[in-house]
MARFI-432599 format. One record per residue: residue in one letter; x, y, z of N, C-alpha, C, CB in turn. Coordinates in steps of 0.1 Angstrom, whole numbers, plus 2048, in hexadecimal, padded with zeros to 3 digits. Atoms other than C-alpha are relative to their C-alpha. Glycine has a CB too. Layout:
N
AXYZXYZXYZXYZ...
//
This chain:
102
M7F27FC7FD831E1DC878097F77F880380080FF7F680780884FE12C738087F68098098097F9N7F880A7F9864DF4C7C80F8027FC7FC7F17FDR7F27FD803889DFFC7E8087F37FE80580880BY7F980C801894DDBC807FB7F67F68017FA80EK806809809880DCCC6480A7F87F87F78087F6H7F680780889FDC3C4F80C7FB8088048097F5T7F58057F88B5DBAC6C8007F180280080780ER7FF80F7FF8C1D96C6E8067FC80D8087FA7F4L7FA8057F48CAD82C8D80B7F67FC7F57F9809K7F58098018EBD70C908027FA80E80D8077FBT7FD8077F48F6D57CAA80F7FF8017F97F3801D7F28027FD919D58CB98037F180180580880CN7FD80F7FF928D35CB38067FC80D8097FD7F4K7FA8047F493BD35CD37F780180C80C809803T8087FE7F4922D43CEC7F17FD7FE80180F804G80E803803901D3CCDA7F780C8027FB7F5809I8087F47FE8F6D60CE17FC8057F280980B808K8057FA80D8E0D6FCC680280F8017F17FC7FEY7FF7F18018E6D93CBA7FB8047F380F804802Q8057FA80C8D9DAAC9F80C8037F77F780C802K7F67FC80A8EFDACC807FC80E7FA8027F57F5P8047F38058F1DD0C737FA7FF7F280C809800T8067FF80D8DCDD8C5580880A7F77F1804800L7F97F88098EFDE6C377F68077F780B7F87F9Y8097F98088DDE01C248078057F37F980C807P7F97FB80D8E5E0ABFF80080F7FF7FA7FA7F4E8007F28038EFE2CBF37F48027F680E8047F9I80B7FD8098D2E3DBE180380C7F77F3803809P7FC7F68098DCE51BC37F480A7FC8067FA7F3E80A7F68048CAE71BB87FB7FC7F280580E800R80680280D8B2E6DB9B7F780C7FC7F87F2800D8097F580489EE85B867F17FE8058008007F1T80E8037FC87EE74B927FE80380F7FD7F27FDD8017FE7F2885E7CBB77F780D80280E803807I8097F57FC86CE94BC880780880B7F27FB805I7FC7F87F5877EB1BDD7F480480980880D7FBY80B7FE7F7861EB3BFB80480980C7FA7F3805H7FD7F87F5860ECEC167F77FC80C7FE8107FDT8088067F5855EC0C387F780B8078097FA80AR80A7F87F9838ECDC4C8007FB80F7F28007FAV8018047F2830ECBC717F97F28007F780A808G80680D7FF829EA7C7A8057F67F77F18017FFD7FA80A80983CE97C5E80A7F78078078077F4R7F780A7FB84FE77C678047F87F47FA7F880CL7FB80880B864E60C517F67F57FD80D7FA804D80980B80284BE43C567F38057F97FD7F980CL80D7FB80682DE59C4C8038047F17FB80C808L7FD7FC80E83FE67C2D8027F47F880D809800S7FE80C807849E44C247F37FA7FC8097F6808H80E805803825E39C267FA8087F57F780080CQ8067F780981AE57C128067FE7F280380F804F7FA80180D833E52BF58027F27FB80E807801Y7FD80E803839E2CBF67F57F680480D7FC805S80B8087FA819E1FC078067F58097F87FA7F4D7F98097F7831E0EC1F80880880A8097F57F8S7F97F87F683BE1EC4080E7FA8037F880180CG7F38077FE858E05C4280B8047F77FE7F17FFM7F57FB80A86BE16C2580580D8057FA8017F2W7FB7F37FB873E34C3B80F8027FE7FD80180FW7F1800801898E2BC388058057F38067F2803I7FC7FB80D898E34C1380180F8017F67FC7F6I8007F27FF88FE58C1B80C8058097F3806805S7F57FD7F78A7E59C3880E7FF7FA8007F680CR7F38028078C4E4BC248028097F58017F17FBA7FF7F680C8BDE61C0580480E8057F38007F8N7FD7F37FB8C0E7FC1B80B80180B7F3806806S7F58017F68DDE74C327FB80480E80C8097FCL8057FD7F38C7E77C518057F680A7F1800800D7FD8087F58CFE69C737F67F480080080880EP80980B8018C0E46C717F77FE80D8077F37FES8088017F48B3E49C957F580B80080980180CA80A7F580089EE68C8C7F47FB7F980680D7F9V80D80380687AE63C857F980D7FB7F77F880AA8067F380386CE86C868098097F87FB80780DI7F87F7809878EA0C6D7FB80F8037FE7FD7F1A8037F27FD879EC6C757F88067F480C808802P8087FA80B85EED9C618098097F87F5809806G7F87F780A86DEEBC4280C7F97FB80380C807T7F5808805887ED0C3C7FE7FC7F28047F4809E80180580E88DEC9C178057F27FF80880A7F7L7FC80E80288DEA4C107FF7FC7F27F77F7809R80080680D895E91BF17F97F380280E7FE7F9I80880D7FF87BE75BEC8027F87F37F1803803P7FE80880C887E5ABD47F37F97FD80B7F5803I80D80680486AE4DBC08037F27FA7F98097F6E7FD80D80687AE31BAC8097F880A8088017F3I7F98067F5883E1ABCA8037F17FE7F980280CG7FE80E803883DF7BBA80E7FC8017FA7FC7F3E7F28038008A8DF7BB580680280E80880A7F6V7FC7FD7F28AEE05BD87FD7F48097FB80D806V80580C7F889ADE8BE88087F47FC7F17FE7FES7F880B8058ACDCFBD280E8008068008007F1S7F27FE7FB8CEDDDBDD8007FD80F80580E7FEL8018047F28C3DDAC028007F18027F3806806K80080E7FF8BBDB6BFD80D7F97FD7F57FA7F8T7F48058048DBDAFBEB80B80280B8058067F3L7F67FD7F58F1DC0C067FE7F780C7FF80F803N8038067F48E0DAEC227FD7F17FF7F5806807Y80480E8018D4D8CC158077F97F47F17FF7FEG7F980680B8E9D87BF67F87FC7F48087F5805N80A80480B8CAD82BDF80080B7F67F27FE806
//
């Protein structure tokens, strides 16, 4: 199963000492000629599609973001047309820059 909070960072409130999760910022994912158009089938989920196309179920957010899906949704209705970005190196780099400054 995918880890929705993999890229989430913890912060500590300086006054109270209480730890909380800082929101993860996700980059925009532009359309490219190399993107694949995929029509979902019964049983398809973002984590499974991510594993199928990227060999990493944790990259589910790329498919979700590329298709403007509700980030809390895991299952996808059969017959839904999805854009699957294939060249994701730049996207992952942007995620790290937005959240870690690297």
